[in-house]
C-alpha positions as CSV (number, residue, x, y, z in Angstrom):
1,X,9.4,96.8,75.9
2,X,9.2,96.9,79.7
3,X,11.8,94.6,81.4
4,X,12.7,93.7,84.9
5,X,15.8,91.9,86.0
6,X,16.2,90.6,89.6
7,X,19.5,89.8,91.3
8,X,20.9,89.2,94.7
9,X,19.4,85.8,95.7
10,X,21.4,83.0,97.1
11,X,21.8,80.4,99.8
12,X,22.0,81.7,103.4
13,X,21.5,80.5,106.9
14,X,18.7,81.4,109.2
15,X,19.3,84.8,110.7
16,X,21.3,86.1,107.8
17,X,20.5,89.0,105.5
18,X,20.2,89.4,101.7
19,X,19.5,92.4,99.5
20,X,17.6,91.8,96.3
21,X,17.7,94.3,93.4
22,X,15.4,94.7,90.5
23,X,16.6,96.8,87.5
24,X,13.9,98.2,85.3
25,X,14.1,99.3,81.7
26,X,11.8,100.1,78.8
27,X,9.3,102.3,80.7
28,X,9.1,105.4,82.9
29,X,10.1,103.7,86.2
30,X,9.3,106.7,88.3
31,X,5.7,106.7,87.2
32,X,4.9,103.3,88.6
33,X,4.5,101.8,92.0
34,X,6.4,98.5,92.3
35,X,5.9,95.2,94.1
36,X,7.9,92.2,95.2
37,X,6.3,88.8,95.3
38,X,7.5,85.3,96.1
39,X,6.6,81.7,95.2
40,X,7.6,78.7,97.2
41,X,7.3,75.2,95.7
42,X,3.7,74.0,95.6
43,X,2.4,77.3,96.8
44,X,0.7,80.3,95.0
45,X,2.6,83.4,94.3
46,X,2.2,85.8,97.2
47,X,2.7,89.5,97.8
48,X,5.7,90.4,99.9
49,X,6.1,94.2,99.7
50,X,5.1,97.2,97.7
51,X,6.3,100.7,97.3
52,X,4.5,103.7,95.9
53,X,5.5,106.2,93.3
54,X,8.3,108.3,94.9
55,X,8.6,105.8,97.7
56,X,6.5,107.6,100.3
57,X,4.2,104.6,101.1
58,X,5.3,101.1,101.7
59,X,3.3,98.0,102.4
60,X,4.3,94.6,103.7
61,X,2.9,91.2,104.1
62,X,2.5,90.4,107.8
63,X,4.9,87.5,107.5
64,X,7.8,89.9,106.6
65,X,6.8,93.0,108.4
66,X,9.7,94.3,110.6
67,X,12.3,92.1,108.8
68,X,12.1,93.2,105.2
69,X,12.4,96.7,103.8
70,X,11.5,97.8,100.3
71,X,13.0,100.9,98.7
72,X,13.6,102.5,95.3
73,X,16.1,104.6,93.6
74,X,14.5,106.3,90.7
75,X,17.8,107.7,89.5
76,X,18.9,104.1,88.9
77,X,15.6,102.7,87.8
78,X,16.0,100.1,90.6
79,X,13.8,98.7,93.4
80,X,15.4,96.9,96.3
81,X,14.3,94.4,98.9
82,X,16.4,94.3,102.0
83,X,15.7,91.0,103.9
84,X,17.0,90.7,107.4
85,X,16.7,87.9,110.0
86,X,15.8,85.4,107.2
87,X,13.9,82.3,108.2
88,X,13.6,78.9,106.4
89,X,10.0,79.8,105.5
90,X,11.3,82.7,103.4
91,X,12.7,80.2,101.0
92,X,11.2,80.9,97.6
93,X,11.7,82.4,94.1
94,X,11.4,86.2,94.5
95,X,10.0,88.3,91.7
96,X,9.7,92.0,91.2
97,X,6.7,93.3,89.3
98,X,5.3,96.4,87.7
99,X,1.5,97.1,87.8
100,X,-0.6,97.2,84.7
101,X,-1.1,100.9,85.1
102,X,0.2,103.8,87.1
103,X,-1.3,103.1,90.5
104,X,-0.1,105.6,93.1
105,X,0.4,102.8,95.6
106,X,1.3,99.1,94.9
107,X,-1.6,96.8,94.8
108,X,-1.3,93.5,96.6
109,X,-3.0,91.3,94.0
110,X,-0.8,89.6,91.5
111,X,-3.5,90.0,88.9
112,X,-2.8,93.8,88.9
113,X,0.7,93.3,87.5
114,X,1.6,92.6,83.9
115,X,5.4,92.9,83.9
116,X,7.5,90.4,85.9
117,X,11.1,89.6,86.2
118,X,12.6,86.2,85.8
119,X,12.9,85.7,89.5
120,X,15.8,85.1,91.8
121,X,16.1,82.1,94.2
122,X,16.4,82.6,97.9
123,X,17.1,79.6,100.0
124,X,17.4,79.8,103.8
125,X,18.8,76.8,105.6
126,X,18.0,76.2,109.3
């Protein structure tokens, strides 16, 4: 079945960078847009970034625009999230997700996704 495995989280200081990876298996990765979400303690899961099939269209939450970059390598069945200039408010568990169906672009609503990774913790200290 479809599976997503995130990696790359950790504890960093404000201003540092991290790159998250999400390895996909069990489905035709290149046929799906992909999304990254995050959830901080006591808060709802929120959309962070999305990338279309073939990677031509990307979308970002306003809070990360200009600092985060989403990309994909279909030859490796992997989607990435490069996070620069991290801030304490970026602290959360980060999840990659696959939509329920083959949307051309990544929807922002979490209800549109039915496959989630286990999450990777990102902690940014001030």
